[in-house]
C-alpha positions in Angstrom: 90.0 87.7 100.7 88.7 91.2 100.0 86.8 91.9 96.7 87.7 94.8 94.4 85.6 96.1 91.6 87.5 98.3 89.1 85.9 100.9 86.7 87.8 102.0 83.6 87.3 103.9 80.4 90.6 103.5 78.5 94.0 101.9 78.5 93.8 100.5 82.0 97.4 101.0 83.1 96.3 101.6 86.7 94.1 98.5 86.5 97.2 96.6 85.4 99.1 98.0 88.5 96.3 96.7 90.7 96.3 93.3 88.9 100.0 93.0 89.4 99.8 94.0 93.1 97.2 91.3 93.7 99.3 88.7 92.0 102.4 89.6 93.8 100.7 89.6 97.2 101.1 93.3 97.8 97.3 93.4 98.0 95.4 90.8 100.0 92.5 91.1 97.5 91.0 89.7 94.4 89.6 91.8 91.5 86.0 90.4 91.3 85.0 92.3 88.2 86.1 95.1 85.8 83.5 97.4 84.2 83.9 100.0 81.4 81.6 102.5 79.8 83.4 101.9 76.6 83.4 98.5 74.8 86.7 99.4 73.0 88.6 100.2 76.2 92.0 98.4 76.1 91.7 97.8 79.8 89.0 95.2 79.1 91.6 93.2 77.2 94.0 93.5 80.1 91.3 92.2 82.4 90.4 89.2 80.1 94.1 88.4 79.7 94.2 88.1 83.5 91.1 85.9 83.5 89.0 88.5 85.2 85.3 89.1 84.5 85.1 92.1 82.3 82.0 93.9 81.1 81.0 97.0 79.1 77.9 99.1 79.6 77.0 101.7 77.0 75.4 105.0 78.1 73.4 105.0 74.9 71.4 102.1 76.2 70.0 104.1 79.1 67.8 107.1 79.3 70.0 109.2 81.6 73.0 109.2 83.9 70.9 108.1 86.9 69.5 105.0 85.1 72.9 104.1 83.8 74.4 104.3 87.3 71.5 102.3 88.8 72.3 99.5 86.3 76.0 99.7 87.0 75.4 99.6 90.8 73.2 96.5 90.4 76.0 94.7 88.6 78.7 95.9 91.0 76.7 94.8 94.1 76.5 91.3 92.7 80.2 91.0 93.3 80.0 92.3 96.9 82.8 94.7 96.7 84.9 95.8 99.7 86.1 98.7 97.6 85.2 100.3 94.2 88.3 101.6 92.4 88.1 104.2 89.6 91.1 103.7 87.3 90.7 106.2 84.5 86.9 106.1 84.6 85.8 109.1 82.6 82.1 109.5 83.6 80.8 111.9 86.1 79.1 109.8 88.8 75.5 110.4 90.0 75.0 111.4 93.6 73.3 108.1 94.3 76.3 106.2 93.1 78.7 108.2 95.2 76.5 107.9 98.3 76.1 104.1 97.9 79.9 103.5 98.0 80.9 106.4 100.2 84.0 105.6 102.2 85.1 102.8 99.9 85.2 104.6 96.5 88.6 105.7 95.4 90.0 107.7 92.5 93.4 108.7 91.2 93.7 112.0 89.4 96.8 113.2 87.5 97.4 116.5 89.3 98.3 117.8 92.7 94.7 118.5 93.8 93.1 120.9 94.3 95.1 122.1 91.3 93.6 121.2 87.9 90.5 119.1 88.5 89.0 117.7 85.4 90.7 117.0 82.1 94.0 117.9 80.3 96.0 118.3 83.5 99.4 117.7 82.0 98.7 120.2 79.2 97.7 122.8 81.8 100.9 122.2 83.8 103.1 122.8 80.8 101.1 125.8 79.6 101.4 127.4 82.9 105.1 126.7 83.3 104.7 124.8 86.6 107.9 123.4 88.0 106.2 120.6 90.0 103.5 118.2 88.9 102.0 115.1 90.5 99.1 112.8 91.1 96.6 112.4 93.9 94.6 109.5 95.3 91.4 110.7 96.9 88.1 109.6 98.2 85.3 110.2 95.7 82.6 112.7 96.7 79.9 114.4 94.7 82.3 117.3 93.9 84.3 116.5 90.8 87.9 115.6 91.8 87.1 117.3 95.1 87.1 114.5 97.6 89.6 114.5 100.4 93.2 113.7 99.3 94.8 110.6 100.8 98.2 110.5 99.2 100.1 112.5 96.5 103.3 111.9 94.6 105.3 114.8 93.1 107.7 115.0 90.2 109.7 117.9 88.8 108.8 119.2 85.4 111.9 118.8 83.2 113.1 121.5 80.9 111.9 121.0 77.4 109.6 118.1 78.5 106.6 117.4 76.3 103.2 116.1 77.4 103.9 112.5 76.5 107.0 112.4 78.6 105.2 114.0 81.5 102.3 111.5 81.2 104.7 108.5 81.3 106.5 109.7 84.4 103.2 110.5 86.2 101.9 107.0 85.4 104.9 105.5 87.0 104.1 107.3 90.2 100.4 106.4 90.0 101.2 102.7 89.6 103.2 102.9 92.9 100.9 104.8 95.1 97.4 103.6 94.0 97.9 100.0 95.2 99.4 101.3 98.4 96.3 103.4 99.2 94.0 100.5 98.2 95.9 98.3 100.7 95.4 100.9 103.5 91.6 100.9 102.8 91.3 97.1 102.7 93.3 96.8 105.9 90.9 99.1 107.7 93.6 101.7 108.2 91.9 104.3 106.0 88.4 105.9 106.5 86.3 108.8 105.4 84.9 110.6 108.4 83.0 113.9 108.3 84.3 114.5 104.8 87.9 114.1 105.8 90.4 111.3 105.2 91.7 109.5 108.3 94.6 107.1 108.4 95.4 105.0 111.5 92.9 106.9 113.6 94.3 110.4 112.7 92.9 113.0 110.3 95.1 113.7 107.2 96.0 117.2 106.1 94.5 118.6 102.9 97.5 117.3 100.8 97.1 113.8 102.3 99.6 111.6 104.0 103.2 112.8 104.3 105.9 110.7 105.9 107.8 112.2 108.8 
């Protein structure tokens, strides 16, 4: 059984999707631990309700980002993870952290990368009048939201739609594609090679996997 460690900062809806995928047998894996940089993150409650080890570390207890990440890495490594999953983790990672888990560190970002890295993606989509929005699963590199894309899901932006509605529909897509990509990684089908995502021995295009 493969071990997952999940990092969160907030509600944890993608954490819940991974919990459900493990329970339903969609993922041949167990969540070994959940970590948050916020003690009040609701995702910690989700983890505890699922009888998962859940911990909070406060950045205020550490001198700088590097020392915080060193402490977090030590705790993560105790669980011998086969993959480290960012699920709404809202801290920029130090280079040492990214390098330590390179090739097994995944993130999901609510935009069609490379569009709209960073925060407030839904707001930017609406402000710019975009007709298509989406979400991207990617390998994590030292560039913020700049790692190679593995899989994207797209939705149309509906006339008169507000940010809350867009967020809800994007989350539905995220909950479907994130466990799928995690499964590819754990099965050995997915790899990070020379800063490019490879699936089943073939390099993926910049927008990630697309079915024929």
